[in-house]
N, C-alpha and C positions, 0 to 999 in steps of 0.2 A: 587337510582335515575338513570335513563337511561342516557347514555353518551350524547345523543342529548339534553335532558332536562338540563343536567349540563352545556353544552356550551351556551344554551339560557340564563341560569341564570347568567353565567359569562358575557355574552354580556350585559345583563340588568345592571349588576353592573358596567361594564365599562362605560355605558352611564351615570350612576349616578355620576361616578367619573369625567367625562368630564364636568358635570354641576356644579362641585364644591361640597360643602357640607362636606369637610374634616375639622375635628377639629384637633387642635394642642395640643400635650401632651409633657411633658418634654422629653429631649433627642432627639428632632427633630422628634418624632413619629407623623405620621398623621393617622387618622382613620375616616372612614365613615360607620356608622351603617345603612345598607340598609334595613334590616328587623329587627324591634325592638319589641321584645316580652316582656311582663311584667314578672317580676321575679327578684330574687336577682342575683347580678352579681357574677362572679366567685371569690372565695376566696382561698388563699393558703390552701392546705389540701383537697380541693374538688376533686372529680373524674370528669374527662371530657372526652367526646368523640367528636372529631372535624374533619370535613372534610376540607382539606386544598389544595389549588392550589397555587404554588409559581411561580411568574413571575418576569422578570427583567424589566428594563426601556424600553426596546424595545418591551414589551408586549409578549415576548416569554415565553412559559411555561417551567419552569425548572424541575418541578416535581409536581405530584398530587396524592392524596390518591385515587382518582377515578380510576386511572389506576390499582391499586392493588385491589380495591373493599373493602379495609379495612381502617376504619378511624384511626386517630391519637388518641390513648387512653392512658391516664396516669393520675397520680395525679398532679393537678395544683400546681406549685411552685411559690413562691414569685419571681418576676423579679430580675435577677442578676444585672441589671443596668437600669437606666432610658432610655427609648426609645427602648428597645428590644421587640421581638415578644410577650413575655408574658405580657409586659406592655399594649399592645393592647388588649389582651384577658381579662385583668382585667375589661374592660369596658363592657363585654358581659355577657349575661345570656342564659339559655337554649332556643333554637329556634331562636336565633339571627343569622343574616348573616351580614358580614361586610367586608370592604376592609381595610387592615392594611399596612401602608408603613413605613418601618424602614429605617432610614438614615444610610447608611453603614459607612460613615466617622465618625459619632458620636459613632458608636459601636466599632470602631477600632482606637480610639484616641491614645492609648498607645501601640498598637500592630501592627503587619504587616497585612495589608489587604490581604486576600487570592486572588491569581491571577484570580480565576474564578468569583469573585464578582466584576462585572463591573457596571458602571453607578452610580447614586446618591442613588437610592432606591432599595430595594427589596420589592415586593408587595405580600402580602398574601391575597387571597380571601378565607374567612373562613365561615363555617356554624357550629354552636354549636349544635350537635345532642342530647347530653344528659349531664346533670350535676347531680351528686349525692353529696349533701352537707354533709360535715363532721360535721359542727356545733358542737353540744355537744354530738353527738352520741358516745356511747361506741365503742372503737377501734374494737372489735370483730364484733359488729353489723355492723359497717361501712364496714369493710373488707368483711363481708358476703354479703352485698348488692352489693358491687363492683364486687366480684367474680361471683355472680349469674348473674349480667348483662353481664359481660364479657363472661362468658361461653355460655349463650344463644345467645348473639350477634354473637360470632365467629362460633357457630354451624350453625346458619342460614346463615351466609356469606359463610362458607365453603361448605355447602350443595348446595347453589346457584352456586358457582364457579365450583364445581365438576361437576354439571349437565351441565354447559355451556362449559366445556373444550373440550369434543369431537366434539361439534358443531363448535367451533372456529378452531380446527385443520382441520376438513373436509373442512370448508370454505376457509381457507388459501391455502390448497392444490389445491382446485378447482379454486380459483381466480387467482392463479399464474401458473395454468396449469402445475403443477408438475406431473411427472410420477414416483411416489415413489415406493420403495420396503418397505413393512411393515414387521418387524420382529415379532416373537411370543409375545414379551412383549410390542409391540406397538410403537417401534421406526420407524419413517418414514425417508427414505433417498433416494436421487437421486444423482447418480454419474454424475457430469457435465464434468469431464475430468478424464479418466482412466489412472492412472500412469503406468509406465513400470518397476518400481523398485520392490524390495522385499516387502512382507507383514510383518508387525511387529507381534510379539508374546508377550504373557504375560511375563513381565520382561524386555522387550525392552523399551527404552525411545524414545518417538516420539517428533518431533518438528512441531508445527502447527501454521499457520496463521489463524485468524478467524475474523468474524464479527458476533456479537450477536444482535438479534432483538426480539422484541415482535411480536405477530401475526398481530398487526396493522401496521407493517413495521418500527416502530421506532427503530433506532439503540441505544442500551444502553451501548455497550462496544465493543472494538476492539483493536487489537495490530497492526493495519495497519494505518500508519500516515495519508495517504490520506483519508481513510474512517473516521477516527476520526475528521479530519478537516471538512469534508462534513457534519458530524452529530453534529458539534459544541461541541465535547466532549473534555474537557481540558486534557492536558497531566497529567499523574500520575506516579510518580517514582515507584510505586508498579506494574505498568503495562506498561513496556517499549515497544517501537516499534521494537520488534524483535520476532522471533518465540517462542511461549510458549512451554517449555519442561516439560514433565511429564512421569513417568514410568507407563506402562500398568499393570493392575491386582492388583493395590494397592488402598487402601481407600484414599479418599480425592479429587477424581475427579468425575465430573458428570457421572453417569452410562451410559447415552446415548453416551457420547464421548468415553468412554473406549470400549463400544460395537462396535461402527462403525469403530474405528481405526483398529480393528482386521480384518476388512473386506476390507480395502483399501490398495493397493500397494503404495509405495513411489511415490510421484509426482501427486497423485490423488487430485481432487477437488470434493467437494460434498456439497449439501444442506441438512441439517437435520431439521426435524420438530419433536421436542422432547416433549413428554408428561411430565407433572410435576412429574410423578412417576419415571422418569429417569433423572430428573433435581433437582429442589429444593423442591419438595414434597408438602405436605399439610400445611407446615408452611411458605414456601417462604424464601427469604433472602434479606434484605435491600429493594431495590426498586422492587425486584421480589416478587410478592404477592403469597399467597397460591394458589395451583392448577393452576399455570400459565404455559401454554405451551410456549416453546421458539423455535426460529428459528436460526440456525447457518449456515453460509457459511464458510467452512473450506478447508484448503489446507495442505496436509501432505507433508512437505518439507524434512524431514530427519527421518531416523530410526537408532538408536544407540543400539548395543548389550551391555548387562551389562558387566562391568568390575568387577570381584570379589574383586579386590584390591582397588577399588575406594571408597572414603568416601560416606556415605549415604547422598543422596541429600535432601534438605529441602522440606517440603510438597508443592505441587503446589498451585498457586493462581488461583482458578477457575474463569471462565469468569464471570465478574460482581462483583467478590469478592472485588476488589479494589475500587469499587464505595462506596461513602458515602451515607447514607440515606439522604432524602430530608433535606437540611440544615435549621436550625433555628439559625441564627447568633447571637452569644453573645460575650461579651468581653473575649478575651483569656488571 
């Protein structure tokens, strides 16, 4: 589904919700089936492929599978408690579209509500793309059907995303009037402030401030407090507001970052447009989908030479690695 069509569909569902039509289920769950196809409803053990957009009470989008281009695919499980997201999915069958509202307080009666969960409800706008019923199928037959569907679906999705990636990169550079240098392996970078300090070498540790964005301009991670506040990114202890430190020339960091840091003197600022081959590749990571180009604004604030007597540092937390996948709140 094209992005424009997706938002038109969301708008139509929003109008439906304004006109009422929600049914109440145990646990404070509200649901409104906007498109109701005939067919058996989801049962525990069935395979499902679902597109999801998660919104808060202020109607702000917190996450969507449409950004990645990859639906939420898994074996449907029995709801862990009344009123959770899977309780809403129980009402649906293949082809259905619905709005599911989970009552946050009901889900965290005995636990601590996470600080990022604000308001009364979390709203899931869902479309059930595919259901493979387990029923009385032999386990191997069922697994074979699921694997076949998954393999074909992911191959088609990745082929489409791979073809679109260079177009997205070219468009972002043109739209933002960047004058980039392109390296032999496809990294695009523009130095916005040339530093006067020394250049790091492999083995040195660099300290970097960064803002990480998708090519649509949406910020998904940063270690700069002001930028996090502007992007409404909640604080995360795994990603504190201080320069990120990592050694160059070791595994565990985005390849594009390692490459560009070797080119920048201390004190430099630069904008990077990184192809997926130098970022999270053809599999993606959490909210970063397969074949997803990324944009980084970086500032190299320090270069530290290795101390042979120092203890080995922990592996770096890559940009976006501290992010959780799109949450499906359940009782903790």
